[in-house]
C-alpha positions as CSV (number, residue, x, y, z in Angstrom):
1,M,56.3,-32.8,145.0
2,G,59.8,-34.0,146.6
3,R,60.8,-33.2,150.0
4,I,63.5,-31.0,148.7
5,H,62.7,-27.4,147.2
6,I,64.3,-24.3,146.5
7,L,63.8,-21.5,148.7
8,P,61.5,-18.5,147.2
9,P,64.0,-15.8,146.8
10,E,62.8,-13.3,150.0
11,V,63.4,-16.2,152.2
12,A,66.7,-16.8,151.0
13,S,67.6,-13.2,151.5
14,K,66.7,-13.3,155.0
15,I,68.5,-16.2,155.7
16,A,71.7,-14.7,154.3
17,A,71.0,-11.1,156.2
18,G,71.0,-13.1,159.5
19,E,74.3,-14.0,159.2
20,V,75.2,-10.7,158.6
21,I,72.9,-8.6,160.3
22,E,72.3,-9.9,164.0
23,R,71.6,-6.3,165.7
24,P,71.6,-2.6,165.3
25,L,75.3,-3.1,166.1
26,S,76.1,-5.2,162.8
27,V,74.4,-2.2,160.8
28,V,76.1,0.8,162.1
29,K,79.1,-1.5,162.1
30,E,78.5,-2.1,158.3
31,L,77.9,1.3,157.1
32,V,80.4,2.9,159.2
33,E,82.8,0.4,157.1
34,N,81.9,1.5,153.8
35,S,82.0,5.3,155.2
36,L,85.5,4.9,156.0
37,D,86.6,3.2,152.6
38,A,84.6,5.8,150.8
39,G,87.3,8.3,152.3
40,A,85.1,10.0,154.6
41,R,86.8,12.9,156.7
42,E,83.2,13.2,158.9
43,I,81.2,10.3,159.8
44,K,77.7,10.9,161.8
45,V,75.9,8.2,163.3
46,E,72.3,9.2,164.8
47,L,70.1,6.6,166.8
48,D,66.6,6.3,168.4
49,R,65.6,3.6,170.8
50,G,69.2,2.1,170.9
51,G,69.2,1.8,167.0
52,R,66.2,-0.4,166.9
53,L,63.6,2.1,165.8
54,F,65.8,4.1,163.9
55,I,69.7,4.6,162.3
56,R,71.0,7.2,160.5
57,V,75.0,7.2,159.3
58,S,75.9,10.3,157.4
59,D,79.5,10.7,155.8
60,D,81.2,13.1,153.2
61,G,83.1,10.4,151.4
62,Q,83.1,9.9,147.3
63,G,79.1,9.4,147.4
64,M,77.7,7.5,144.2
65,T,76.1,7.7,140.9
66,A,72.5,7.1,140.1
67,E,73.5,3.9,138.8
68,E,75.7,2.7,141.5
69,A,73.1,3.4,143.7
70,R,71.0,1.4,142.0
71,L,73.1,-1.6,141.9
72,C,74.5,-1.2,145.6
73,F,71.6,-3.3,146.8
74,E,72.2,-6.4,144.6
75,R,73.7,-8.8,146.6
76,H,77.5,-9.4,146.3
77,S,77.8,-5.7,144.3
78,T,81.2,-4.0,145.6
79,S,83.3,-1.4,144.3
80,K,86.3,-3.1,146.9
81,I,87.3,-6.4,144.6
82,T,87.2,-7.3,141.1
83,S,88.4,-10.5,141.2
84,E,89.6,-14.1,143.2
85,D,93.0,-12.7,143.2
86,D,91.8,-9.5,145.2
87,L,90.4,-11.9,148.1
88,A,94.4,-12.2,148.9
89,R,95.1,-8.8,149.2
90,I,92.4,-7.4,150.7
91,T,93.0,-3.5,151.9
92,T,89.8,-2.2,152.9
93,L,87.0,-2.7,155.7
94,G,84.2,-4.0,153.6
95,F,84.8,-6.2,150.4
96,R,81.5,-8.8,150.3
97,G,78.9,-6.4,148.9
98,E,76.8,-8.1,151.2
99,A,75.9,-5.1,153.9
100,L,73.0,-3.0,151.8
101,P,71.7,-6.3,150.5
102,S,71.5,-7.4,154.0
103,I,70.1,-4.5,155.9
104,A,67.6,-4.2,153.0
105,A,66.3,-7.5,153.6
106,V,65.3,-7.0,157.2
107,A,64.5,-3.1,157.6
108,R,62.8,0.0,155.6
109,V,66.2,1.8,154.2
110,K,66.3,5.0,152.6
111,L,69.6,6.0,150.6
112,K,70.6,9.6,149.5
113,T,73.8,10.1,147.8
114,S,75.8,12.5,145.5
115,P,79.1,11.9,144.0
116,D,79.7,15.9,143.9
117,G,77.1,17.9,145.8
118,Q,75.3,18.8,142.8
119,R,73.2,15.9,141.3
120,G,71.8,13.5,143.8
121,T,70.0,10.2,144.0
122,L,67.6,9.0,146.3
123,V,66.2,5.4,147.1
124,E,63.5,4.1,149.3
125,R,63.3,0.3,149.8
126,E,61.3,-1.8,151.9
127,G,62.3,-5.6,152.4
128,E,62.9,-6.5,148.7
129,R,60.6,-3.9,147.2
130,V,61.7,-0.9,145.7
131,I,59.3,2.3,147.3
132,R,61.0,5.3,145.5
133,F,64.0,5.8,143.2
134,E,64.7,9.5,142.2
135,E,66.8,12.3,141.6
136,A,67.1,14.6,144.8
137,A,69.5,17.5,146.3
138,C,72.4,16.1,148.6
139,P,75.5,17.2,150.0
140,R,78.8,15.3,148.6
141,G,78.8,11.9,150.1
142,T,76.0,9.6,151.4
143,I,73.5,9.4,153.8
144,I,71.7,6.3,155.0
145,E,68.6,6.1,157.1
146,V,67.3,2.5,158.7
147,R,63.8,2.0,160.5
148,D,62.4,-0.5,162.1
149,L,65.1,-3.2,162.3
150,F,63.6,-6.8,162.2
151,Y,60.3,-5.3,161.7
152,N,59.5,-8.4,159.1
153,L,61.6,-10.5,161.5
154,P,59.7,-10.7,165.0
155,V,61.5,-13.9,166.4
156,R,65.1,-11.9,165.5
157,R,63.4,-8.8,167.4
158,K,62.3,-10.1,170.3
159,F,66.1,-11.5,171.2
160,L,67.6,-7.8,171.0
161,R,69.0,-6.7,174.2
162,S,67.9,-3.8,176.1
163,E,68.2,-0.3,175.0
164,T,71.3,0.8,177.2
165,T,73.0,-2.6,176.3
166,E,72.7,-2.0,172.1
167,L,73.7,1.7,173.0
168,T,76.9,1.1,174.8
169,R,77.9,-1.4,172.1
170,I,77.2,0.7,169.8
171,T,79.1,3.3,171.6
172,R,82.3,1.4,171.6
173,L,82.1,0.3,168.3
174,L,82.4,3.6,167.0
175,L,85.1,4.3,169.5
176,S,86.9,1.9,168.2
177,Y,87.0,3.4,164.8
178,A,87.5,6.6,166.3
179,Q,90.8,5.6,167.7
180,A,92.0,3.9,164.6
181,F,91.0,6.7,162.5
182,P,91.9,9.8,164.4
183,Q,91.7,12.3,161.3
184,V,88.0,11.6,161.2
185,R,85.3,13.6,163.0
186,F,83.2,11.1,164.6
187,T,80.0,12.1,166.0
188,L,77.0,10.2,168.0
189,R,73.7,11.2,168.8
190,H,71.0,9.3,170.8
191,G,67.6,10.8,170.5
192,S,68.4,14.3,171.2
193,R,71.5,13.8,173.5
194,E,74.9,14.2,172.0
195,I,77.0,11.2,173.3
196,F,80.5,12.1,171.9
197,N,81.9,14.5,169.0
198,Y,85.5,14.2,168.3
199,P,86.8,16.4,166.0
200,P,89.9,15.4,163.7
201,V,93.3,15.4,165.1
202,R,96.6,14.3,164.1
203,S,97.6,11.5,166.2
204,L,96.3,8.6,168.3
205,R,97.3,10.2,171.4
206,E,95.3,13.1,170.9
207,R,92.5,11.1,169.8
208,L,92.9,9.0,173.3
209,F,93.2,12.6,175.1
210,Q,89.8,13.4,173.6
211,I,87.8,10.4,174.5
212,Y,89.6,9.2,178.0
213,G,91.4,12.6,179.4
214,P,94.8,13.3,180.6
215,E,94.8,10.8,183.4
216,L,95.0,8.2,181.1
217,V,97.5,9.6,178.7
218,E,99.6,10.3,181.3
219,R,100.0,6.4,182.5
220,L,100.9,5.4,179.0
221,V,104.1,4.0,177.1
222,E,104.3,4.0,173.7
223,V,105.7,1.6,171.6
224,D,106.8,1.4,167.8
225,F,108.2,-1.7,166.9
226,R,109.5,-2.9,162.8
227,K,111.0,-6.4,162.4
228,N,111.0,-7.2,158.7
229,K,107.8,-6.8,157.5
230,Y,105.8,-6.1,160.5
231,H,105.4,-3.0,162.3
232,L,103.5,-2.9,165.7
233,W,102.9,0.4,167.3
234,G,100.5,1.8,169.2
235,F,100.0,3.1,173.6
236,L,100.1,0.5,176.5
237,S,99.9,0.9,180.0
238,R,102.9,1.7,182.4
239,P,102.6,-1.2,185.4
240,P,101.6,-1.3,187.9
241,A,98.3,0.4,186.1
242,G,95.8,-2.2,185.3
243,R,92.4,-2.9,185.1
244,R,90.1,-5.8,186.4
245,D,88.7,-6.4,183.0
246,R,89.7,-6.2,179.3
247,S,87.5,-3.6,178.1
248,R,90.5,-0.7,177.2
249,Q,92.2,-3.5,175.1
250,F,92.1,-3.1,171.3
251,C,93.5,-4.6,168.9
252,Y,93.8,-3.4,165.1
253,I,95.2,-5.7,162.0
254,N,95.8,-2.9,159.3
255,H,93.0,-0.9,160.6
256,R,90.9,-3.4,161.2
257,W,89.4,-4.1,164.9
258,V,89.5,-7.4,165.4
259,G,89.0,-9.4,168.8
260,D,92.3,-11.4,167.8
261,K,93.0,-14.1,170.6
262,L,96.6,-14.9,169.6
263,V,97.5,-10.7,169.9
264,L,95.9,-10.7,173.1
265,T,97.2,-13.5,174.6
266,A,100.3,-12.5,173.6
267,L,100.0,-9.0,175.3
268,E,98.8,-10.6,178.2
269,Q,101.8,-13.4,178.9
270,S,104.0,-10.1,178.3
271,Y,102.6,-8.3,181.2
272,Q,102.9,-11.6,183.3
273,G,105.3,-10.4,186.7
274,W,104.1,-6.9,185.9
275,L,100.4,-6.7,187.0
276,E,98.6,-7.9,190.0
277,K,96.9,-11.2,189.7
278,G,93.6,-10.5,188.4
279,Q,94.7,-7.3,186.9
280,H,94.9,-6.6,182.8
281,P,96.7,-4.0,180.9
282,E,95.5,-0.9,178.6
283,A,96.8,-1.3,175.2
284,W,95.8,-0.1,171.9
285,L,97.9,-2.2,169.6
286,F,98.0,-1.5,165.9
287,L,100.2,-4.2,163.5
288,E,100.3,-3.2,159.9
289,L,101.6,-6.4,157.7
290,P,101.5,-7.0,154.0
291,P,97.7,-7.8,153.1
292,E,98.2,-11.4,151.5
293,E,99.9,-12.1,155.1
294,V,96.4,-12.2,156.9
295,D,93.3,-13.6,155.7
296,V,89.9,-11.2,156.9
297,N,87.6,-13.6,155.1
298,V,87.0,-15.8,158.0
299,H,84.4,-14.4,160.1
300,P,80.7,-13.7,158.9
301,A,81.3,-10.0,160.9
302,K,84.8,-9.7,159.9
303,A,85.4,-9.8,163.7
304,E,88.3,-12.5,163.5
305,V,91.4,-12.9,161.1
306,R,94.0,-15.6,160.2
307,F,97.6,-15.2,160.1
308,K,99.8,-16.9,157.8
309,Q,102.4,-17.1,160.0
310,P,101.0,-17.0,163.7
311,Q,104.0,-18.1,165.3
312,E,106.3,-15.3,163.8
313,I,103.2,-12.6,165.0
314,F,103.2,-14.0,168.8
315,R,106.7,-13.7,168.7
316,I,107.1,-10.4,167.6
317,I,104.5,-9.1,169.9
318,R,105.9,-11.0,172.9
319,L,109.1,-9.4,171.9
320,A,107.9,-5.5,171.3
321,V,106.1,-5.5,174.5
322,T,108.3,-7.3,176.9
323,D,111.0,-4.8,175.7
324,I,109.2,-1.5,176.1
325,L,108.2,-2.8,179.5
326,Q,111.8,-3.7,180.4
327,Q,112.9,0.1,178.9
328,T,110.1,1.8,180.8
329,M,110.6,0.1,184.5
330,G,114.3,0.3,184.3
331,V,115.2,-3.4,183.6
332,K,117.9,-4.2,181.6
333,P,116.3,-5.2,178.0
334,I,116.3,-8.7,176.6
335,T,118.2,-8.7,173.1
336,S,116.8,-9.8,170.2
337,T,119.8,-12.6,169.6
338,S,118.5,-13.8,173.1
339,M,114.8,-13.8,171.9
340,N,115.7,-15.8,168.6
341,K,116.8,-18.9,170.8
342,E,113.3,-19.0,172.1
343,S,110.1,-20.3,171.2
344,P,107.4,-18.2,170.9
345,F,105.4,-19.7,173.2
346,S,108.4,-20.4,175.9
347,P,108.9,-18.3,178.9
348,T,111.1,-15.2,178.3
349,L,113.9,-14.2,180.7
350,K,111.8,-12.1,182.9
351,D,109.1,-14.7,183.1
352,R,111.9,-17.6,184.1
353,R,113.1,-15.0,186.8
354,Y,109.9,-14.7,188.3
355,S,109.0,-17.9,188.2
356,Q,112.9,-18.6,190.3
357,E,111.3,-16.1,192.6
358,K,108.5,-16.8,193.2
359,E,109.6,-20.7,193.8
360,E,112.5,-19.2,196.1
361,R,109.5,-17.3,198.1
362,V,107.9,-20.5,198.3
363,I,110.6,-22.6,199.9
364,R,111.2,-20.1,201.9
365,E,108.0,-19.5,203.7
366,T,107.4,-23.0,203.7
367,S,110.6,-23.7,205.7
368,E,111.1,-20.8,207.8
369,V,107.0,-19.5,208.8
370,L,105.2,-22.2,207.3
371,F,102.3,-21.5,208.9
372,E,101.8,-18.2,211.3
373,A,99.7,-19.3,214.5
374,R,99.3,-18.6,218.1
375,D,101.7,-19.1,220.6
376,G,101.8,-22.8,222.0
377,E,98.6,-23.8,219.9
378,V,100.9,-24.7,216.7
379,R,104.3,-25.8,217.3
380,S,104.9,-27.8,214.3
381,I,102.1,-29.7,212.3
382,F,104.5,-32.4,211.7
383,Q,104.5,-33.2,215.5
384,G,100.8,-34.4,215.5
385,E,100.0,-31.9,218.6
386,T,96.4,-30.6,219.0
387,Q,96.2,-27.4,217.2
388,Q,92.6,-26.4,218.6
389,P,90.1,-27.7,220.8
390,E,88.6,-31.0,219.7
391,E,85.0,-30.3,219.8
392,Q,85.7,-27.6,216.9
393,S,85.3,-29.0,213.5
394,I,87.3,-26.7,211.5
395,V,90.8,-25.7,212.9
396,V,92.7,-23.1,211.1
397,L,96.4,-23.6,210.9
398,G,98.0,-20.6,209.4
399,Q,98.6,-18.8,206.1
400,F,100.3,-20.1,202.9
401,L,102.2,-17.5,200.5
402,G,100.0,-14.7,201.7
403,L,97.3,-15.7,199.7
404,Y,95.3,-19.1,201.2
405,I,94.3,-19.8,204.7
406,I,94.8,-23.7,205.8
407,A,92.8,-25.3,207.8
408,T,91.6,-28.7,208.8
409,T,88.4,-30.7,209.4
410,P,87.7,-34.5,210.2
411,E,87.3,-34.8,206.1
412,G,90.6,-33.5,205.3
413,L,92.2,-30.3,204.4
414,L,91.0,-26.7,203.3
415,I,92.5,-24.3,201.4
416,I,90.5,-21.0,201.7
417,D,91.4,-18.1,199.0
418,Q,91.7,-15.0,201.8
419,H,90.4,-12.4,198.9
420,N,87.5,-14.6,197.6
421,A,86.5,-15.5,201.5
422,H,86.0,-12.1,202.8
423,E,84.3,-10.9,199.5
424,R,81.6,-13.1,200.4
425,V,81.3,-12.0,204.1
426,L,81.2,-8.5,202.7
427,F,78.8,-8.7,200.3
428,E,76.3,-10.5,202.6
429,R,77.2,-7.7,205.2
430,Y,76.6,-5.1,202.7
431,L,73.3,-6.5,201.4
432,E,71.9,-6.7,204.8
433,L,73.1,-3.1,205.8
434,Y,71.0,-1.7,202.4
435,Q,68.0,-4.2,203.4
436,K,67.7,-2.0,206.4
437,K,68.5,1.1,204.8
438,E,71.5,1.7,207.1
439,F,74.1,2.3,204.6
440,P,76.7,4.5,205.8
441,R,77.9,7.2,203.4
442,K,80.2,10.2,203.5
443,S,81.2,13.6,201.1
444,P,84.3,14.6,200.6
445,L,85.4,17.9,201.7
446,F,86.1,18.5,198.4
447,P,84.0,17.2,195.8
448,L,85.9,14.5,193.6
449,V,86.1,15.0,190.1
450,I,85.5,12.2,187.5
451,E,86.0,12.1,183.8
452,L,83.9,9.7,182.5
453,S,84.1,7.7,178.8
454,P,80.9,7.8,176.8
455,D,80.0,4.0,177.0
456,Q,80.7,4.6,180.8
457,E,78.3,8.0,180.6
458,V,75.8,5.5,178.8
459,K,75.7,3.3,181.8
460,L,75.8,6.1,184.1
461,E,72.0,7.1,182.7
462,E,70.8,3.6,183.8
463,A,72.7,3.2,186.8
464,Q,72.5,6.5,188.4
465,S,69.3,5.5,190.9
466,L,71.0,2.3,191.8
467,L,74.3,4.1,192.3
468,Q,72.8,6.4,194.7
469,Q,71.2,3.2,196.7
470,A,74.3,2.3,197.1
471,G,75.9,5.6,198.7
472,F,77.2,7.3,195.3
473,R,75.7,10.7,194.2
474,L,76.9,12.3,191.1
475,E,76.4,15.6,190.0
476,P,77.2,16.4,186.5
477,M,80.2,19.1,185.8
478,G,79.3,19.7,182.1
479,G,80.7,17.5,179.2
480,R,81.4,14.3,180.6
481,T,82.9,15.6,183.9
482,Y,80.7,14.3,187.2
483,A,81.4,15.9,190.8
484,L,81.5,12.8,193.1
485,Q,79.6,14.4,196.1
486,E,78.8,11.5,198.1
487,F,80.0,7.4,198.3
488,P,80.1,4.4,200.4
489,D,81.6,5.5,204.1
490,I,83.8,2.3,203.6
491,L,86.0,3.4,200.9
492,A,88.6,6.2,201.1
493,E,88.2,8.8,198.2
494,E,90.4,7.4,195.6
495,E,89.0,4.2,196.2
496,A,85.6,5.7,195.4
497,K,86.8,6.6,191.9
498,N,88.2,3.3,190.9
499,V,84.9,1.3,192.2
500,L,82.5,3.5,190.6
501,E,84.4,3.4,187.5
502,A,84.5,-0.7,187.7
503,I,80.7,-0.8,188.4
504,L,80.0,0.9,185.3
505,E,82.4,-1.6,183.3
506,E,80.7,-4.0,184.6
507,W,77.0,-3.0,183.9
508,R,74.6,-5.6,182.2
509,A,71.6,-5.6,181.3
510,E,69.7,-7.5,183.8
511,K,66.8,-7.0,186.6
512,N,67.2,-3.9,188.7
513,Q,67.8,-6.4,191.8
514,E,70.4,-8.6,190.0
515,K,71.8,-5.2,189.0
516,F,72.1,-4.2,193.0
517,K,73.6,-7.4,193.9
518,A,76.3,-6.7,190.9
519,I,76.8,-3.2,192.8
520,L,77.4,-4.6,196.1
521,A,79.5,-7.4,194.7
522,T,82.4,-4.8,193.3
523,L,82.2,-3.0,196.5
524,A,82.8,-6.2,198.3
525,C,85.8,-7.0,195.8
526,R,87.3,-3.5,196.1
527,T,87.4,-3.3,199.7
528,A,88.1,-7.4,200.5
529,I,91.5,-8.1,202.2
530,K,93.8,-8.0,198.8
531,A,96.1,-11.3,197.7
532,G,99.6,-11.6,199.4
533,E,98.4,-9.5,202.4
534,R,99.7,-11.3,205.6
535,L,96.8,-12.0,208.1
536,S,97.3,-12.2,212.0
537,F,95.9,-16.0,213.4
538,S,93.3,-14.0,214.6
539,R,92.2,-12.6,211.6
540,M,92.5,-15.8,210.0
541,K,90.1,-17.6,212.6
542,Y,87.5,-14.6,212.7
543,L,87.4,-14.8,208.7
544,V,87.1,-18.5,208.3
545,E,84.4,-18.3,211.3
546,E,82.1,-15.4,209.1
547,L,82.8,-17.1,206.3
548,L,81.1,-20.3,207.6
549,K,77.9,-17.9,208.9
550,T,77.0,-17.2,205.1
551,A,74.7,-18.5,202.9
552,N,76.9,-19.9,199.9
553,P,80.7,-20.1,201.5
554,S,81.4,-21.8,198.5
555,L,81.5,-19.5,196.1
556,C,82.2,-15.5,196.1
557,P,79.8,-12.9,195.1
558,H,81.2,-12.8,191.2
559,G,80.8,-17.0,190.8
560,R,84.6,-17.6,191.5
561,P,85.5,-20.7,194.2
562,V,86.3,-19.5,198.2
563,M,87.7,-23.2,198.9
564,V,89.0,-26.5,197.8
565,K,89.1,-29.3,199.7
566,L,91.8,-32.1,199.9
567,A,90.2,-35.6,201.5
568,V,91.7,-37.5,203.7
569,Q,91.6,-40.4,201.5
570,E,93.1,-38.6,198.9
571,I,96.2,-37.5,200.9
572,E,96.6,-41.3,201.9
573,K,96.3,-42.3,198.6
574,A,99.0,-40.1,197.4
575,L,101.4,-41.1,200.1
576,K,100.5,-45.0,199.4
577,R,98.9,-45.5,202.9
578,R,96.0,-47.1,201.3
């Protein structure tokens, strides 16, 4: 027998399924997309063990006949396209005919469906085998149950994440669809608990109100921009409101949720100069364009698209977002005529103005107050005077741009990020207090009311005990509303709410010790000196001294560098002295 041979069908089907079905999230995604393509007005998702043990997706869509139910498990059987030409004009979420065959290849599947609510069909499969195929009573629509995902692929099963992680991903996925289709009721249950139940509403604004509450809706601005065959609409956060992460950036191309880098890059660039460093805008952007202008068949999970005219798309998003921001913030808007003269990747007028203002500030600070120092210790760094006692190895010179502390060592210059440095110092102090069981906490006069999003509430279930150890005590008030009864004494009331939300957003599936360190890192980050804050010489000197006492002065708790070193040899080489 030769070395090359044809794989058995059951092996080939599992390999193909592995490209489509990676985790419980993939199953839910494919089934919900089928429900939406079938015109469902109500979709219910039920899970157990984060979807690893059990997934049920029910809808009231068109349903299938008995013959269609038999055929739907055959690979590349679909009702979405009929010819090669259709691939250039895809208007549905699904189109390949791979979802049900791939799911059936790696799980135990039961399907009940009816096109009219009178005569229904039951199909039960286990891997490649059909266990049952018979008539059954069923309401109009389709119900699909998936049990024991990857029961026949134990290697893949071992790589699944924790129950909370899988549930969090599915929750975010369903929220993305709920936002794209507000006219559809979406329900998610996990075990005996209902995560959310959103009745149908008329608009995206109402759906955002359902999910995130009035506080978020009040800080949003609406964007509605049309040009030629393109229509960009949705909502954006009003500066200076922003987040430390991008978890509330949703991009939809013809109502398909995708993580498109081009769109999100254009969005981020449009906000430059409006938000603090490290902050990101909140955005729900919908781009509608002719289906032949975008290729959705470029990614196994359909999570990416390719535009026919990417530069034009980039330019339109920059123009639309920049224009609405300038109108909202009271700045004279840029006309489309002036924008037409720009390359889509070149800075806008606002970008150039911001850059010019920053350059002028740099010149002013370097010429007038290059370094802030104690009287008599540093008259001028150019006069070669002794700045500090010779026995000290590190000599603090001053602050630059309100961002960096400049110091010297016998080996050269140190440029220290004041925020990252303070974050490292605070992190180690908080860790020491926790280990000594001395973490201070306080109670507000009136409990702070916090409205959590569904994915935040899922994370809270796992995080609650560690949060309590860090000083946060929450009590449920019904629904997704909680009362914050206690929080760390180092935080102001408004900071406490923001820090708690940041901890939940950054929550990851790790060992408890690492999770608690992540909580302390977020606490340290939120309470550290901010970029742009002017420091007295004594505060700078004290901060540098404390930084050098820490276990790892080179990195902040989040892994960002604290300082860079410019060696004497590099300075001399640059100035042609050696």
